[in-house]
C-alpha positions as CSV (number, residue, x, y, z in Angstrom):
1,X,112.7,163.9,-2.6
2,X,109.8,163.0,-5.7
3,X,107.3,165.5,-2.6
4,X,110.4,167.9,-2.5
5,X,110.0,168.3,-6.7
6,X,106.1,168.1,-6.7
7,X,106.1,171.2,-3.7
8,X,108.4,173.5,-5.1
9,X,107.4,172.5,-8.2
10,X,103.0,173.4,-6.9
11,X,105.0,176.8,-5.1
12,X,106.2,177.9,-7.6
13,X,109.9,177.2,-7.3
14,X,109.9,178.9,-3.9
15,X,113.3,177.0,-2.1
16,X,112.2,173.5,-0.8
17,X,113.3,170.7,1.6
18,X,112.3,167.9,3.8
19,X,112.3,167.4,7.5
20,X,113.2,164.1,7.6
21,X,113.1,160.4,5.5
22,X,110.2,158.1,5.9
23,X,111.2,154.8,5.0
24,X,110.0,153.1,2.0
25,X,107.0,151.5,3.9
26,X,106.2,153.8,5.9
27,X,103.1,156.2,5.4
28,X,101.8,159.5,7.2
29,X,103.1,162.6,8.0
30,X,106.0,163.8,5.7
31,X,106.9,168.2,6.2
32,X,108.0,169.8,3.7
33,X,108.8,172.8,4.7
34,X,109.1,176.0,1.3
35,X,110.8,179.3,1.0
36,X,112.3,181.0,4.8
37,X,110.7,178.1,6.9
38,X,113.6,176.0,5.3
39,X,116.3,177.9,8.1
40,X,114.1,176.3,10.3
41,X,114.5,172.7,8.9
42,X,117.1,171.9,11.9
43,X,114.5,172.7,14.5
44,X,112.2,170.8,13.0
45,X,113.9,167.6,12.9
46,X,114.6,168.1,16.2
47,X,111.1,167.7,16.9
48,X,109.4,163.9,18.8
49,X,108.0,161.8,16.7
50,X,104.8,160.6,16.7
51,X,103.6,156.3,14.9
52,X,101.6,153.2,14.6
53,X,102.9,149.9,13.4
54,X,101.9,146.7,12.9
55,X,104.5,143.6,13.9
56,X,104.2,140.5,13.3
57,X,105.4,138.4,15.4
58,X,106.5,134.6,14.0
59,X,108.6,135.5,11.5
60,X,111.1,138.6,10.2
61,X,112.8,139.5,6.8
62,X,116.1,140.9,6.0
63,X,114.0,144.8,5.6
64,X,113.0,144.0,9.5
65,X,109.6,144.9,6.8
66,X,107.4,143.4,4.5
67,X,109.9,145.1,1.9
68,X,111.8,141.4,1.1
69,X,110.5,138.4,1.8
70,X,109.2,136.3,5.1
71,X,111.9,133.9,7.4
72,X,109.8,131.8,9.2
73,X,111.0,131.7,13.2
74,X,110.8,128.3,15.4
75,X,109.0,129.0,18.4
76,X,110.3,127.0,21.3
77,X,108.4,128.5,23.9
78,X,104.1,129.2,22.5
79,X,103.0,131.8,21.6
80,X,102.8,135.0,23.9
81,X,99.7,136.0,26.2
82,X,98.8,140.0,25.5
83,X,99.7,140.5,29.4
84,X,103.7,139.1,27.7
85,X,103.3,142.0,25.7
86,X,102.8,144.1,27.3
87,X,105.4,143.3,30.2
88,X,108.1,143.1,27.5
89,X,107.1,146.7,25.5
90,X,108.3,148.5,29.1
91,X,111.4,147.7,28.2
92,X,111.8,150.1,25.8
93,X,110.0,153.0,27.4
94,X,112.7,155.0,28.5
95,X,116.7,155.7,27.0
96,X,118.2,152.3,25.8
97,X,120.5,151.9,23.1
98,X,119.6,150.4,19.9
99,X,120.9,148.8,16.6
100,X,119.6,150.7,13.3
101,X,118.9,148.0,10.8
102,X,121.2,147.3,8.5
103,X,118.6,148.2,5.8
104,X,118.9,151.9,6.7
105,X,120.8,155.1,5.6
106,X,123.4,154.7,8.2
107,X,127.1,155.5,6.7
108,X,130.4,153.1,6.8
109,X,132.6,154.5,6.4
110,X,130.8,156.5,3.4
111,X,128.7,154.5,2.0
112,X,125.3,153.9,3.3
113,X,124.5,150.7,4.9
114,X,121.1,149.5,2.3
115,X,123.5,149.7,-0.4
116,X,126.7,147.6,1.4
117,X,123.7,145.0,2.6
118,X,121.8,145.6,-1.0
119,X,125.6,143.8,-1.7
120,X,125.6,140.8,0.1
121,X,127.9,142.5,2.3
122,X,127.7,142.2,5.9
123,X,126.5,145.2,7.9
124,X,127.4,145.6,11.3
125,X,126.0,148.9,12.8
126,X,126.6,150.6,16.4
127,X,123.4,150.6,19.0
128,X,123.3,154.1,19.5
129,X,121.0,155.8,22.8
130,X,117.0,156.0,21.3
131,X,114.5,158.0,24.0
132,X,111.1,156.4,24.4
133,X,107.9,158.9,25.5
134,X,105.8,156.4,25.9
135,X,104.3,153.5,24.0
136,X,101.2,151.8,23.8
137,X,100.0,148.7,22.7
138,X,96.7,149.2,20.9
139,X,95.7,146.1,20.1
140,X,97.2,142.0,20.3
141,X,95.6,139.0,18.2
142,X,98.5,136.1,17.6
143,X,101.0,136.9,15.8
144,X,100.3,140.3,15.1
145,X,100.7,143.6,16.9
146,X,99.6,147.3,17.0
147,X,101.6,150.0,19.0
148,X,101.2,153.6,18.8
149,X,105.1,156.0,19.9
150,X,105.7,158.9,20.2
151,X,109.4,159.3,21.0
152,X,112.6,161.5,19.8
153,X,114.3,161.4,16.8
154,X,116.3,159.2,15.5
155,X,114.5,156.4,16.4
156,X,113.1,153.2,14.7
157,X,110.5,151.7,14.7
158,X,112.0,148.4,12.1
159,X,114.0,148.1,15.2
160,X,112.1,148.1,17.6
161,X,109.4,144.9,16.1
162,X,113.3,142.6,16.2
163,X,114.0,143.7,19.6
164,X,110.7,142.9,20.7
165,X,110.9,139.4,18.3
166,X,113.7,138.5,20.6
167,X,112.4,139.0,23.9
168,X,109.4,137.3,23.0
169,X,111.2,134.3,21.7
170,X,110.8,134.3,18.3
171,X,110.8,137.1,14.6
172,X,109.4,140.4,14.1
173,X,108.8,142.7,11.8
174,X,106.8,146.0,10.4
175,X,103.8,144.9,7.7
176,X,102.4,148.7,8.4
177,X,104.1,152.2,10.0
178,X,102.8,155.8,9.8
179,X,103.6,158.5,10.8
180,X,101.2,160.3,12.6
181,X,103.1,162.8,14.1
182,X,106.2,165.2,14.2
183,X,105.7,167.3,17.1
184,X,102.2,169.6,17.0
185,X,101.9,168.3,13.1
186,X,99.2,166.1,13.0
187,X,98.0,163.8,9.7
188,X,94.7,165.1,9.7
189,X,96.6,168.5,8.8
190,X,98.6,167.3,6.5
191,X,97.4,166.9,2.8
192,X,98.1,163.9,0.6
193,X,100.5,164.8,-2.1
194,X,99.2,163.8,-6.2
195,X,101.2,164.2,-9.0
196,X,97.7,165.9,-11.0
197,X,96.8,167.7,-8.8
198,X,100.5,169.9,-7.3
199,X,100.3,171.2,-3.9
200,X,99.5,175.1,-3.5
201,X,99.9,178.3,-1.1
202,X,96.8,178.0,0.1
203,X,97.5,174.9,2.2
204,X,101.3,176.6,3.3
205,X,100.6,176.4,7.1
206,X,102.4,178.3,9.7
207,X,105.2,178.6,11.5
208,X,104.7,176.9,14.8
209,X,105.0,178.2,17.7
210,X,107.4,176.6,19.6
211,X,109.4,176.8,15.7
212,X,109.1,179.6,14.8
213,X,110.4,181.5,18.7
């Protein structure tokens, strides 16, 4: 919402809204719609997403990212090879049920899961079907895996880190998440929001035909 407010001020108070949030740790593309484009927010949110992430397989954390303290995981088997990691990734391509992180904005009886988790309450979230179109192993040097992911909305990269660690017999949490694209909107076309230099109307992109049709 801070990003929305900065854009609104830069656009002279025009109606402004966001088309999906990012995890606190994450960087990359955040779509902010301005003026009449706010009517297309639901369509923008439905676009597929692309991410690059770095996962540490030697430990886990309560938040499944580096926002909380590491919990070391003792292994009963030797660390996996790159081939083993690549094979494990195959089971996360396509449609499969994924359990969202306890520290997420999902609601349980009207309460946010992250509020319950922060207060020490048990958080039990039901699995939800997610869809991954592509997943590529960019690099692997134990215990660090770098992945590129193309998926539909609702997919949690942090949950993938946990689930991949379980399959490989250890831990898993994200040390970096970067959203590189939302549909046709690419990170290379984005602008960095800076408090000292608010965005201006000349920097707006027109709605892509896939959204504006």
